[in-house]
C-alpha positions in Angstrom: 31.7 -27.9 -32.7 28.8 -29.5 -31.0 25.3 -27.9 -31.3 25.1 -27.5 -27.5 27.3 -27.9 -24.4 24.3 -28.7 -22.3 22.9 -32.1 -23.1 20.8 -32.4 -20.0 19.1 -29.1 -19.1 17.8 -30.7 -15.9 21.3 -30.3 -14.4 20.6 -26.5 -14.3 16.8 -25.9 -14.3 13.9 -28.1 -13.2 10.2 -27.7 -12.2 7.9 -29.7 -10.1 4.3 -30.0 -9.2 3.1 -31.3 -5.8 0.1 -31.6 -3.6 0.0 -29.7 -0.3 -0.6 -31.4 3.0 -0.9 -28.5 5.4 2.4 -29.6 6.9 6.1 -29.4 6.0 7.2 -31.5 3.1 10.1 -32.1 0.7 9.8 -31.7 -3.1 12.0 -33.9 -5.2 12.7 -33.0 -8.9 12.1 -35.6 -11.5 14.7 -34.7 -14.1 17.5 -36.9 -15.4 20.0 -35.1 -13.1 19.9 -34.5 -9.4 19.9 -30.7 -9.0 20.3 -28.6 -5.9 18.7 -25.3 -6.8 20.0 -21.8 -5.7 16.8 -20.0 -6.6 13.2 -21.4 -6.2 10.0 -19.7 -7.3 6.8 -21.3 -6.1 3.0 -20.7 -6.6 -0.2 -22.3 -5.2 -2.1 -23.2 -8.3 -5.5 -23.8 -6.6 -6.2 -20.8 -4.4 -5.4 -17.1 -4.6 -2.0 -16.9 -2.9 1.2 -14.9 -3.4 4.1 -16.1 -5.5 7.2 -16.8 -3.3 10.8 -16.5 -4.4 13.9 -17.5 -2.4 17.6 -17.9 -3.2 20.6 -19.4 -1.5 22.5 -16.1 -1.4 20.0 -14.5 0.9 19.1 -17.8 2.7 16.0 -19.9 3.2 14.3 -17.6 5.8 14.2 -14.7 3.4 11.6 -14.6 0.6 10.3 -12.1 -1.9 6.9 -11.8 -3.6 7.1 -11.4 -7.4 3.5 -10.2 -7.7 4.0 -7.5 -5.1 6.3 -4.5 -4.4 6.8 -5.4 -0.8 10.2 -5.5 0.9 11.8 -8.8 1.9 9.9 -11.0 4.3 11.2 -13.7 6.7 9.5 -16.9 7.8 10.5 -20.2 9.3 7.5 -22.0 7.6 8.2 -21.0 4.0 11.0 -22.5 2.0 13.2 -24.2 4.6 16.0 -26.0 2.6 17.7 -26.3 -0.7 18.2 -30.0 -1.0 20.5 -32.2 -3.2 17.6 -32.8 -5.6 14.9 -30.4 -4.8 13.8 -28.3 -1.8 11.9 -28.5 1.5 8.9 -26.2 2.4 6.9 -25.4 5.5 3.2 -25.3 6.0 2.3 -21.9 4.6 -0.5 -21.9 2.0 1.8 -20.8 -0.8 3.9 -23.9 -0.2 1.8 -26.7 1.3 -1.9 -25.9 1.7 -3.9 -29.0 2.2 -6.0 -29.8 -0.9 -4.0 -27.4 -3.1 -1.7 -28.2 -6.0 1.6 -26.2 -6.1 4.2 -25.6 -8.7 7.9 -24.7 -8.3 10.6 -23.7 -10.7 14.3 -24.0 -9.6 17.5 -22.7 -11.1 21.1 -23.7 -10.2 23.6 -20.9 -9.7 27.0 -21.4 -8.2 26.2 -23.0 -4.8 28.6 -20.6 -3.1 29.3 -16.9 -3.3 32.2 -14.6 -4.1 32.9 -10.9 -4.2 32.8 -9.4 -7.7 34.8 -6.2 -8.3 34.2 -5.8 -12.1 31.6 -3.0 -11.6 31.9 0.4 -10.1 30.1 -1.0 -7.1 31.3 -4.3 -5.6 28.7 -7.1 -5.6 28.3 -10.6 -4.1 27.6 -13.2 -6.7 26.7 -16.9 -7.1 27.4 -17.8 -10.7 26.7 -20.8 -13.0 28.7 -19.8 -16.2 27.8 -23.1 -17.9 24.1 -22.3 -17.8 24.4 -18.5 -17.9 22.7 -17.7 -14.6 23.9 -15.6 -11.6 22.4 -14.2 -8.4 23.8 -10.8 -7.5 23.4 -8.7 -4.4 24.8 -5.2 -3.7 24.3 -2.0 -1.6 23.2 1.1 -3.6 24.7 4.6 -3.5 22.0 6.6 -5.3 24.1 7.2 -8.5 24.4 5.6 -12.0 26.8 2.7 -11.5 27.8 -0.7 -13.0 27.3 -4.0 -11.2 29.4 -7.1 -11.9 27.3 -10.2 -12.7 30.1 -12.8 -13.2 28.6 -14.5 -16.2 31.4 -13.8 -18.7 28.8 -13.3 -21.4 26.1 -10.7 -22.0 22.9 -11.2 -19.9 19.8 -10.9 -22.0 17.5 -10.6 -19.0 18.2 -9.0 -15.6 15.4 -8.8 -12.9 16.1 -6.5 -9.9 14.3 -6.2 -6.6 15.0 -3.7 -3.8 15.1 -5.8 -0.6 14.7 -3.4 2.3 11.9 -1.2 1.0 8.7 -1.2 -1.1 9.6 -0.9 -4.8 8.3 -2.8 -7.9 10.5 -5.5 -9.5 12.4 -4.0 -12.5 13.0 -6.1 -15.6 15.8 -5.4 -18.2 15.4 -7.3 -21.4 17.9 -6.9 -24.2 15.1 -6.6 -26.8 13.5 -3.7 -24.9 16.9 -2.1 -24.3 18.6 0.0 -21.6 16.5 3.1 -22.1 13.3 1.3 -21.1 12.0 -1.1 -18.4 9.2 -3.4 -17.5 8.0 -4.3 -14.1 7.4 -8.0 -13.1 5.0 -7.0 -10.4 2.7 -5.0 -12.7 1.1 -5.7 -16.1 2.3 -2.3 -17.5 3.7 -1.9 -20.9 7.3 -0.9 -21.3 8.2 2.6 -20.1 11.1 4.9 -20.8 13.4 6.1 -18.0 17.1 6.7 -17.9 17.1 6.1 -14.1 16.6 2.4 -14.2 19.5 1.1 -16.4 21.3 4.4 -17.1 20.4 4.2 -20.7 22.9 1.4 -21.2 22.8 -2.2 -22.4 24.4 -4.9 -20.3 27.9 -6.2 -21.1 29.8 -9.5 -20.7 31.0 -8.2 -17.3 28.5 -5.7 -15.9 24.9 -4.5 -16.0 24.0 -0.8 -15.4 21.8 0.8 -12.8 20.7 4.3 -12.5 20.0 6.3 -9.4 16.3 5.3 -9.1 15.1 3.9 -5.8 14.1 0.7 -7.5 17.6 -0.2 -8.7 20.2 1.8 -6.7 19.0 4.0 -3.8 21.7 5.2 -1.4 22.2 2.6 1.4 19.5 0.2 0.1 20.2 -3.5 -0.6 19.3 -5.2 -3.9 19.2 -8.6 -5.5 19.4 -9.3 -9.3 18.8 -12.5 -11.2 20.8 -12.5 -14.4 20.5 -14.8 -17.4 22.7 -15.1 -20.5 21.7 -17.2 -23.5 23.1 -20.7 -23.9 22.6 -22.5 -27.2 20.3 -25.4 -26.8 19.3 -24.4 -23.2 18.0 -20.9 -22.9 16.8 -18.0 -25.1 15.5 -14.5 -24.5 13.8 -12.7 -27.4 10.8 -11.1 -29.0 8.1 -12.0 -31.4 5.2 -10.1 -33.2 1.6 -11.3 -32.9 -0.6 -12.0 -35.9 -4.0 -12.2 -34.3 -4.7 -15.7 -35.7 -6.8 -17.8 -33.4 -5.1 -21.2 -34.1 -2.1 -20.3 -36.3 -0.1 -17.8 -34.3 3.6 -17.1 -34.7 6.2 -19.8 -34.3 9.3 -18.9 -32.4 12.5 -20.8 -33.0 14.5 -21.5 -29.8 16.8 -24.4 -30.6 15.3 -26.6 -27.9 12.0 -28.0 -26.6 11.0 -25.6 -23.8 10.4 -26.6 -20.3 9.5 -23.2 -18.9 8.3 -20.1 -20.8 7.6 -16.6 -19.6 5.7 -14.3 -22.1 4.8 -10.6 -21.7 3.7 -8.1 -24.3 6.0 -5.1 -24.0 3.9 -3.0 -26.4 0.7 -3.1 -24.3 -0.5 -3.5 -20.7 -1.2 -7.2 -20.3 -0.3 -10.3 -18.2 3.0 -11.8 -17.5 2.2 -15.5 -18.5 4.0 -18.4 -16.9 3.8 -21.7 -18.8 5.6 -25.0 -18.3 5.6 -28.6 -19.5 4.3 -29.9 -16.1 0.9 -28.2 -16.4 -1.6 -28.9 -19.2 -5.3 -29.8 -19.4 -4.4 -32.9 -21.4 -1.5 -34.0 -19.1 2.2 -33.3 -20.0 1.3 -32.7 -23.7 0.3 -30.0 -26.1 -1.3 -27.6 -26.0 0.2 -26.0 -22.9 -3.0 -24.2 -21.8 -2.6 -23.7 -18.0 -1.5 -20.1 -17.3 -0.2 -18.5 -14.1 0.4 -14.8 -13.9 3.6 -13.4 -12.3 2.0 -10.1 -11.4 -1.1 -11.4 -9.6 -1.8 -13.8 -6.7 -4.7 -15.4 -8.7 -5.3 -19.0 -9.3 -4.2 -20.9 -12.4 -6.4 -20.3 -15.5 -7.0 -22.5 -18.5 -7.4 -21.0 -21.9 -9.9 -22.5 -24.4 -11.9 -21.7 -27.4 -15.3 -23.3 -27.8 -14.4 -25.8 -25.0 -11.3 -26.9 -27.0 -8.0 -26.3 -25.2 -5.6 -23.9 -26.8 -2.7 -21.9 -25.7 0.9 -22.6 -26.7 2.5 -25.7 -28.3 5.9 -26.7 -27.0 7.8 -27.9 -30.1 11.1 -29.8 -30.4 12.7 -26.6 -31.6 10.6 -23.8 -30.1 7.0 -22.8 -29.4 3.9 -21.9 -31.4 1.0 -19.7 -30.3 -2.4 -21.3 -30.7 -4.7 -18.5 -29.6 -5.6 -14.9 -30.5 -5.8 -13.5 -26.9 -4.2 -10.1 -26.5 -1.9 -11.5 -23.8 -0.2 -13.8 -26.3 -1.1 -12.9 -29.9 -2.5 -9.4 -30.5 -2.2 -8.5 -34.1 0.9 -6.3 -34.5 1.7 -6.5 -30.8 5.2 -7.3 -29.7 6.0 -9.8 -27.0 9.2 -10.6 -25.1 9.9 -14.1 -23.9 12.2 -16.0 -21.6 12.6 -19.7 -22.2 14.5 -22.6 -20.6 14.9 -26.0 -22.1 13.6 -29.5 -21.4 16.0 -30.9 -24.1 18.1 -29.4 -26.9 16.9 -29.6 -30.5 20.1 -31.6 -31.2 22.4 -32.8 -28.5 26.3 -32.9 -28.6 26.2 -36.3 -30.2 23.9 -35.1 -33.0 20.8 -36.8 -31.7 17.6 -34.8 -32.2 14.9 -34.4 -29.6 11.1 -34.7 -30.2 8.1 -32.7 -29.2 5.4 -34.2 -26.9 
């Protein structure tokens, strides 16, 4: 059997950096494959400005703010189109502020929707089973229920947002488990509550929600973004920090990462967003430019004694190169979510390289 079934991860995930003009513009991905995304998350790197997240299931005029608990917002000058190889944006400062640099991350789901009846509540899904990604919407009923996700494999991460009211983003991660939760819109450590995921781990067909307002209030609408692991393309796991300033833990992924999200679940600290498009030394190691999912703040660069540090993106994983509590507290535990630039070995047995 081949090492991976995804030789070109850019068919399913891509990121892009662009300069704002103060006007509407189109962003084209630069990967090997043309990719029409179904979910796009953008951030102005230069000035303090909210993150923005849109998906094709809810439509371009509807966006959410990952760093805030606010309900859904609508705008005609935000994300305006999902294109055949990228997306178009309007003039808002999160998308195209003159003089600002912006970054966007895009995932491909199914392109169209269908009704899923696998759970105790019906859901609407857009599903990419090849890459293990689905977008799911449903209407809550205030009880513990199951929601069909359509992946046909167990999702390791599920991120849920209530659409029609103020509630923080809820994060299920398999290594944290169904009895606990994290919140994307805060820097809180993990907390225990049966009401988020009904004390249950996700299955190959459904994920669980409790009766809490953040995941299943009666009459409220919700969206969930679900990811299952795919060898050579995506991985969702946990590591333990060692506190070493330049020789932190190495985590094996089975691919060279393109995008990496890290959060300590054991302590209150930042949700760090790193990708292979943003580095002080160009598209090369160390990856030292950090954005934070839970804040509207500008991009920050990590350094020690004026020498860049941060995280090395390796051919088969990543290695922490600093002792900051947000990445490498001694004895601290950290969850991660990672998507590939290239598999460690493709289906023809050809290995990849690091930067």
